[in-house]
N, C-alpha and C positions, 0 to 999 in steps of 0.2 A: 222683598224684592234681596237677590243677594247683591252682595259689593267687594270691588278687589281692590289692592292699595297697585297703581302702577307706576312710574319712573317716567321725564321726559324731560333731558336736560338737566338742572338742576332743583324741580320741583318734583314733590310728591301729590298724586292724584284718587282721590275714595270716588270710583264711577260705579255704576251701576254694569253688570255681566254684562248685561242685555246689550248695550251703548258699546263697547267694545268688540262688536261679532260683525253689527253693518261695515261694512265697505263702500269705498263708489265716491261718491263726493259730497255724503252729509246724512244726517236722518233730522227727525222731528220731534224726534224722544227727548224726555227732560232729561239734562245731565246728559248729553249725549255728547260722544269724544271719539276722536277722526282721527287715529294714527298717523292716516294718511298724510294726514292738512300738517303732521310735524316739521316735514320742511320749510313751512308757509311760516310759522312759529318762527325756528326759528331766525329766516330772514329777516322780517317781521322786527324781529329783537337789535336788529345791523340798521335797518331806518327808525330809529326809535333814538339807540347810539350816535346818526349821522345828528340827528336832530338835534338831541341835549346838543353833545358837542357842539354845534356851528350856528343853537341861535339862546344855547342858555335854558338849565333847568330852572331856576326861579317860578314860583306859583304855576307850573306846570301842571295843566291837566287831562287825566285822557280817560276816554271813557270805555270799551269792550261791550258794544251796543247790543248783540246780543248774545250773553255771552254761554251759553248751554252747562260745562259742567264748573267752566270759566279760569281751563288752561292756559287762553292768551294772554287774560289782563292779568291774573297771577307770574305770568312769569315774565313780564313789562315790570310787576314789583317788585318780584324776587329778584329780578335786572338788580334796576334803576330803582332801590329803595324812595328816593327821594323826592319820586314824582306821586302824586293824588292820585290815585286810583279806581276808578269808577265802574263797575261791572254789573249789567243790568238781563232782566233775563223778562220777559212775560211768564210764564207759566214759574206757579210759585213754589214746587219738586225740585227747579234746576235752580230758584232760589237757596232754598235747603242745602244742596248738594255745593252749592258755590260756597256759599259758606261757609262749613264743614272742610272743603278747603281748605281756607282760606286761612282757617283752627289747625287742621294738622302742619303747616309748612306757619305758623306762626306771621302770617301777614294783617296786616289794618289795609283793609281796602275799604271802599261805604261800595254798600250794593244794592238795588236799587231792580226793586219787582213792578216797572213799567211797560207798557207799550214805550219804542223808542220812540212814535212818534210826537207822544203825550213828552215824554221826559225832553224832548231837543227843545220843544217851547218853552220849557224852565230853565235850564241850563245852560252856559258855555263853555265846550273844552275846546281847549288844544291839539287835541289829537284820537281821531274817531273810528276804532279800529272798528270795520263792518263785515262780516262772514254771516251772511245769510245762506239759508237751506235756498239754493235756487238759483234765484236773476235777484240781484240788487236793485231791481225797476219801482219795487214800494219803498224805499229806502229813501233814498236820495234825497227829496225833500227836506228827509228831519235831516237827513245828514249839513246839506250844505249851512240848516235853518241852526242847527246845531253849533256852529261854528266859531270859533273868534275870529274875528275881523281877520287875522292872519293865521291859517287851523296848517292841518297835513291830517291825512286819513290814511290804510291801508283798505282796498275793498276786494272783495269776494264775488267772484259769479265761478256757479256749475251747474249754470245750464249753458253749455259748450255746444251740445248738436243745433242748439237754435243759432247760439254767434258764431261759432263754424262751418254755418253754413248747408245744416243737412235740414233743417227747415227752415223754409229759405221766407215762404208765410212767419213763420213765429220772430223772425230778428228781422224785420220790415214792420213789424208791429209794438216791439217790443223797447224796438231801439232806433228806430226810422230810418233804417239803412241796410243799401241790401250788399248779400253775400251770400252767395254758391259755393261748392268744391270743388275746390279748383287748387291748385299745386300752392298758393298765396293763406288756402282760407285760413288757417290756424292764426298768422299774422294779422289777420285784418279783422277776426274776431276779436284781435286785444285790441285793437284801434278805431274801432268799432263803441267799444265799448268806454276807451278813452272819447271818446269823442261825445258820447252821449253824457259822459259826467263834467264833458267844460259846456255842454246844452243845459244840464239841468244847473249846473253849478251858476250861469249865466248870469238865470232868471234871479239873484240873488245878487246880481253884480260880483260877482269872486270871478275873475281869473287865477286857473289852475294850469299844473306842466307837471310829465309825468317824471319819479324819477327812476322806477323801476316797473317796468310790466313783465309779463310770462307767464306761457300755460304750462303746466305742470300737472300733468297725470288727469284726473277729471274736469275741474278746476282753471280760472283767468285768474292775475293778481294786478292790482295796480297801485301803486303806491307814489304819493301826488301830495305836491305843495299850493300849497291857495289865498291866493289874498284879494280881500273885496277892496278891486278901481274897478269898474263898469270901461273907464277906459285901457287899461291891459286888459282887458277881457278881448275885448273890441282888435286890440291889437292881433292877440294872440289866434281868434278866430280866424281875420283877414292872414294871417300866414301859415295858418298849423291846418285849417280848416283843409281837405280836399279831397281825392281820386284813387286809388287804383287803376291803371287805363290798361288793356291786352289790346296788343297784336297781334296780327298776324302769322310773323314772322315764329310768335312762342314767347314775342318780350314783352316787359310789364315796368311801368311805369309808374313813379308820382305824377297828378299832376292837381291846381287848383279847380281845372275845369273838367265838366262831367263829356266828354263825348265816345259813340261807339260800345264796346262792348267794357262796362266798368263795374269795379263793387265800390260801396263807399253810400256820404260820406262817410269817413273815418279822419282819423285823428294823423297824417301828413310828415310829422317831427320824429324828435328821436323818444325810443321810450327807453335810453339805454342813457344812466345818471353818467358817467365818467370818475366825477366825484365822487361821489357816492360808492362806484362800488371799488373805487381807489379805496373807500375811509375802510369798505369789507374788511378788500384783500389783507390790511395793513392791518386791522383786531378780530383778522379772521380764529385768532386763540384768545381774547380777551373778554368775548362771552361766555357760557355755558350751551353748546350747542349739540344734539339730540342726529344732525344728520353732515357729522366735519365733513365725510369723503365726499357725501355730494353737495353738499355749498362750497366745496374746494374745487369738482368737477366742472359744476356749471356755473363759476364765478370767472375763470380761462374762459368756458365760449360764450358769454356775456358780454368781459369783456372786450372778447377779440369781434365778435359781432355788432356789438356798441358804438365802435369806431366808423362803419358802413350803413348809412340812415337807404336801404333801399332795398326789392321787394328777396326776394332769394329765390331762384330754380328748385328745379327734382327729375335730380340731373337723370334719371329711371324716363319722363314722361320729357325730354329734352334728346334724350336716346333713341328712342322710339318714330319722333316728331323728323330727326335727323340720318335717319336707317343708321343708328353707332350700334352696328353689330351686337358688342360686347360690353356693358358698363364698362370703366375706368373705374378704377377705386378714388373717392372721395376729396381724401389727403392729398394723395397726385394733381391734382382737377387744383386743387387751393398753392399751391404749390407754384406750377405752373401762370396759376393766373399772377402769382404775387413777382414769378420774378420778370413780367412782363408788365409789370407796376403799376398792375394795380389792387385795391382794397379788397381782401378774400377771407371767409371765415366758412364754419361748416355753421349749424344755426342749431339751437338747444327746441329749435317747435318742429324740426324732426328732421332725425337724423337721417336721411336723402338726400338731403340739397343743401343749396349753398348763397350763405350772400357774396352779393357782389356790383360792385360798381360797373362790373365791366361790359359791353354792349355783348351783346346776344352771341353774333360775328365771332367772338374772341374768345365764350364761352362755350361756343362747341370746336373752335378749333384745338383751344388745353381740352376739352372734351375727348378729338378723336388724332389725338397729340397721345397721350395717357391708353389709346383702348388697345388690347389683344390681341385684336383684327381690325392692322389698320392696312 
């Protein structure tokens, strides 16, 4: 097998040449490296930095549960050498590649060649990064079994066709929630994943809270904190589990109860922790990154939409529904809604959508006011 040396941020990686030729959400190849996931690895570095800054690094143990080439775990160790980093993969070939990459970067890490479900029964970690091929549903039991009483995790899902409602039966079967193709289906899929994690955590009496949840390219990524407390778990479920309700006028709302046409159950609380986003903004140049321009752009959008915990609307679909002949520029609608006293922002989920707390009548008013054909 032929190998090549590539660089991501501050890390050098020796990977099989074939491993880099695959694009999309992921691969089962041993030592697989996906360059499209470099952005998510950058974000994870800031999440770990935020955790260590707020809760300290003494005795901190981190696990890259399904390590592949080792790119995630080794970047953690390279950036935060004070942490004890474990990398695990069930593939013996992947483990060989991980060890070679650790040696290449002169990093001391602990490498395991085990089924993650077994490893999680043997050791406890402060932080687990779970980046599977496809859905994380087969690994979430092990995830919460392997966390300490207070822990953190970053979870990837690449089965976006299911989560985003393209395959309605699959999302219901895997995640226990209803979703279908609609203007809000992407964020609904992210919120369904958070609800699923909340439900799985509850089996182990963990309360879970998301610090950042987003969709990018072919994957969804959720960053959470977890604390073992049945009381807090019950409180969070009571407060933040609900539905998205669709109304005949095209409006949507979060609701604790399901009625009419709805999506869910899903998480209806915030999905952007503004304190974490402020940390990212402050330390954007503090850590080595691979996708700095994209980080800057996304961080600005996240910070704006993070102030608004409400569904977003596709302006083109609303224009068709309300017979607005020419769709206005989205930024103009956002500015008009802000001038009217509402919160309004573009959203990273869809470039054609606006997130706002304005009622539908005022969204339509702002659209008509800015349409070239009025």
